[in-house]
C-alpha positions in Angstrom: 17.7 17.6 -4.8 14.9 17.7 -6.9 11.7 19.7 -6.0 8.7 18.1 -5.3 5.8 18.9 -7.8 2.2 20.3 -6.4 0.1 17.4 -5.0 -2.4 18.6 -7.6 -0.5 17.5 -10.5 -0.3 14.1 -9.1 -3.9 13.8 -8.0 -4.4 14.6 -11.7 -1.9 11.9 -12.9 -3.5 9.4 -10.5 -7.1 9.7 -12.3 -5.5 9.3 -15.7 -3.1 6.2 -14.8 -5.9 4.4 -12.9 -8.7 5.5 -15.2 -6.9 3.0 -17.8 -7.9 0.5 -15.7 -4.0 -1.0 -15.0 -4.5 -1.9 -11.3 -7.1 -4.6 -12.3 -4.5 -6.5 -14.2 -1.3 -5.7 -11.9 -1.8 -8.2 -9.1 -2.2 -10.9 -11.5 0.0 -10.3 -14.4 3.4 -11.1 -13.0 4.8 -13.3 -9.8 5.5 -10.2 -8.4 2.1 -9.0 -8.5 0.7 -12.1 -7.2 3.6 -13.0 -4.1 2.5 -9.0 -3.2 -1.3 -10.0 -3.5 -1.0 -13.1 -1.6 1.5 -12.0 1.4 -0.8 -8.8 2.1 -3.7 -10.8 2.4 -2.0 -12.9 4.7 -1.0 -10.0 6.9 -4.4 -8.7 6.7 -5.3 -12.0 7.8 -3.2 -11.9 11.1 -4.9 -8.9 12.3 -8.4 -9.7 11.4 -8.0 -13.1 13.1 -6.6 -11.0 16.5 -9.8 -8.5 16.1 -11.9 -11.7 15.5 -10.8 -13.1 18.8 -10.7 -9.9 20.8 -14.1 -8.7 19.7 -15.8 -12.0 20.0 -17.3 -11.1 16.6 -16.6 -12.9 13.6 -17.4 -10.4 10.8 -15.8 -7.0 11.3 -15.9 -3.7 9.8 -13.5 -2.8 7.3 -12.6 0.4 5.3 -10.6 -0.4 2.2 -9.0 3.4 1.6 -7.9 4.0 -2.2 -9.0 0.2 -2.5 -9.2 0.4 -6.6 -11.2 -1.9 -8.2 -11.7 -4.2 -5.1 -9.2 -6.9 -5.5 -8.4 -7.0 -1.8 -11.9 -5.8 -0.8 -13.2 -8.8 -2.6 -11.7 -11.6 -0.7 -12.8 -9.8 2.8 -16.4 -9.2 1.7 -16.4 -13.3 0.6 -15.6 -14.0 4.5 -18.4 -12.3 5.7 -16.8 -8.9 6.6 -18.7 -5.5 6.1 -16.2 -3.8 3.8 -16.5 -0.2 2.6 -14.2 0.9 -0.2 -12.9 4.5 -0.6 -11.1 5.3 -4.1 -10.7 8.9 -5.7 -10.8 7.3 -9.3 -14.8 7.3 -10.4 -14.0 4.0 -13.3 -12.5 1.8 -10.3 -15.3 2.6 -7.9 -17.9 1.7 -10.8 -15.9 -2.0 -10.8 -15.9 -2.1 -7.3 -19.2 -1.6 -6.8 -20.1 -4.9 -8.8 -18.5 -7.0 -5.9 -21.0 -8.5 -3.4 -20.8 -7.3 0.2 -18.6 -4.0 -0.7 -20.0 -0.7 -0.5 -17.8 1.4 -2.9 -17.8 5.0 -2.8 -15.6 7.8 -4.4 -13.4 9.6 -1.9 -9.9 11.0 -0.8 -7.9 9.3 1.7 -7.2 12.9 3.5 -11.1 13.7 4.0 -12.4 10.4 4.3 -16.6 9.8 4.1 -16.8 7.4 6.8 -18.1 8.3 10.5 -15.4 8.7 13.5 -15.0 5.0 15.8 -16.7 3.0 13.2 -14.3 0.4 11.8 -12.4 -2.0 12.9 -9.8 -2.4 10.3 -8.7 0.4 7.9 -6.7 -0.3 4.9 -4.3 2.3 3.4 -2.5 -0.1 0.8 -2.2 2.9 -2.1 -2.8 6.3 -0.7 0.4 7.1 1.0 2.8 6.7 -2.0 0.7 9.1 -4.1 1.5 11.9 -1.4 4.4 14.0 -2.1 4.5 16.0 1.1 4.6 14.7 4.6 1.7 17.0 5.8 -0.8 15.0 3.3 0.2 11.5 4.5 -0.1 13.0 8.1 -3.6 14.0 6.9 -4.2 10.7 5.6 -3.2 8.5 8.6 -4.9 10.9 11.0 -8.2 10.1 8.9 -7.6 6.7 9.1 -7.0 6.7 12.8 -10.6 8.9 13.4 -12.6 6.2 11.6 -10.8 3.2 13.3 -12.4 1.9 16.7 -10.4 2.0 20.1 -8.3 -1.1 19.9 -8.7 -1.6 16.3 -5.8 -1.8 13.5 -4.4 0.7 10.7 -2.4 -1.1 7.8 -0.5 1.2 5.7 1.6 0.6 2.8 4.8 2.3 1.3 6.9 1.9 -1.7 10.6 1.1 -1.0 12.6 3.9 -2.0 16.2 1.3 -1.8 13.9 -1.2 -4.1 12.4 1.5 -6.3 16.4 2.7 -6.9 17.2 -1.2 -7.7 14.2 -1.7 -9.8 15.3 1.1 -12.0 18.7 -0.1 -12.7 17.5 -3.9 -13.2 14.7 -2.4 -15.7 17.4 -0.7 -17.7 19.8 -3.7 -18.1 16.7 -5.7 -19.0 16.6 -3.4 -21.9 12.9 -1.7 -20.8 14.4 1.9 -20.6 17.7 3.7 -20.4 18.4 4.6 -16.7 22.2 5.7 -17.8 22.0 8.8 -19.3 24.5 10.6 -17.4 25.0 12.3 -14.3 22.1 14.3 -14.2 19.8 11.2 -14.4 22.1 9.6 -11.7 21.9 12.7 -9.5 18.0 12.2 -9.7 18.1 8.9 -8.4 20.5 9.4 -5.7 18.0 11.9 -4.6 15.4 9.3 -4.4 17.5 7.5 -2.1 18.1 10.4 0.1 14.6 12.0 0.1 12.3 9.9 -1.2 11.3 11.8 -4.3 12.5 12.0 -8.2 11.0 14.0 -10.8 11.0 11.5 -13.6 8.1 12.6 -15.9 8.7 9.9 -18.6 7.8 7.3 -15.8 4.1 6.7 -16.1 3.1 5.7 -12.8 2.0 8.8 -10.5 4.7 8.3 -7.7 4.6 10.8 -4.8 6.9 9.4 -2.2 9.1 6.4 -1.7 9.3 5.5 2.1 12.3 3.8 4.0 10.7 1.2 6.5 11.8 3.6 9.6 10.3 6.1 8.3 6.9 4.7 7.4 6.9 3.2 10.9 7.6 6.8 12.5 4.9 8.2 10.5 2.1 5.9 12.1 3.5 6.3 15.6 3.2 10.6 14.8 -0.4 9.5 14.1 -0.9 8.3 17.6 -0.9 4.2 16.4 0.7 2.0 18.8 2.6 -1.3 18.4 3.8 -0.5 15.3 5.9 -2.9 12.8 6.9 -3.0 9.4 7.0 -6.0 6.9 8.5 -6.2 3.8 5.5 -7.6 1.7 7.4 -9.4 -1.0 10.7 -10.4 0.6 14.3 -9.3 -0.3 14.2 -10.6 -4.0 10.6 -9.1 -4.9 12.0 -6.8 -7.3 13.4 -10.0 -9.2 10.0 -11.6 -8.9 8.4 -8.5 -11.2 10.1 -10.0 -13.9 8.6 -13.7 -13.9 5.4 -14.9 -15.2 2.2 -15.2 -12.6 2.5 -19.0 -12.7 6.4 -19.3 -12.3 7.2 -22.5 -10.3 9.5 -20.5 -8.2 6.4 -18.4 -6.4 6.0 -20.6 -3.4 9.8 -20.2 -2.6 9.6 -16.5 -3.1 6.5 -16.5 -0.9 8.5 -18.5 1.9 11.5 -16.3 1.4 9.1 -13.3 1.9 7.5 -14.7 5.1 10.8 -15.5 6.7 12.6 -12.1 6.1 9.3 -10.1 6.7 10.7 -8.1 9.4 14.1 -8.5 9.3 15.7 -5.1 9.7 18.4 -5.4 7.6 16.5 -6.7 4.4 13.1 -5.5 4.8 13.6 -2.4 2.5 14.8 -4.7 -0.4 11.1 -5.6 -0.5 9.3 -3.3 -3.5 6.4 -2.9 -1.2 6.4 -2.1 2.7 3.3 -3.0 5.0 3.2 -0.9 8.5 0.9 -2.1 11.2 -0.7 0.0 14.0 -2.9 -0.1 16.8 -5.3 2.6 17.9 -5.0 2.7 21.6 -7.8 1.5 23.8 -9.7 -1.7 24.2 -11.4 -3.1 21.2 -15.3 -2.7 21.5 -17.4 -6.0 21.7 -20.6 -3.8 19.9 -22.4 -5.7 16.9 
């Protein structure tokens, strides 16, 4: 089994990788990216509608933790919600600061610069899969719960370890890189399936942990969140969508498939990204 690296090394790679501006393009460059964005917005939208109905307030307070350049924050602000974006990468915060209605600041998911019980909805759409150790993920979820009002919602994303394993070999067969370099390489990817971690430094993405849907749900429950459910965002053939252009005509069909099997227990781990929804105990406060 491979040994997990020090989190400080991953944190440094996060600053380097995202400082190059990759995230601003990722969700627009392939059918898989568009699918991830649209389905995430749909799932978030369901929770927003529930919170608006229960609180009787049309405008919510939303924290987008690890919100990058604000691709998810922007449409929420356009809907009239008060959005606070927190991200550790200065270059991304600088871009997000230019979005009307979004207050962007530098910060870490494990120690949020946000007051207790002030947010109706908290999004963790990236931090958990950059945290290699369970203690750090627990801290991030505890912080998300801390800043969420009673009755509010936390949504936390993970990268599926099954889908990541599949994607590696799909990319190899497509000729992007060689994933067939003998038993040592194969054993490392088997460790990914068993433990959620692989030490593959030649891969640019600064991954920390790959989840199963059951593991992601258990982490939210351990943080004290209730009514936890996990969605497979892109659906069972979302991996293939990463190899299609953003305007591919099959995108509508992929959206329908993703919706239909979003919470199918036998298929959701085939989705590249998982999204867990959990609610903070208590009644939603009807405050202005």
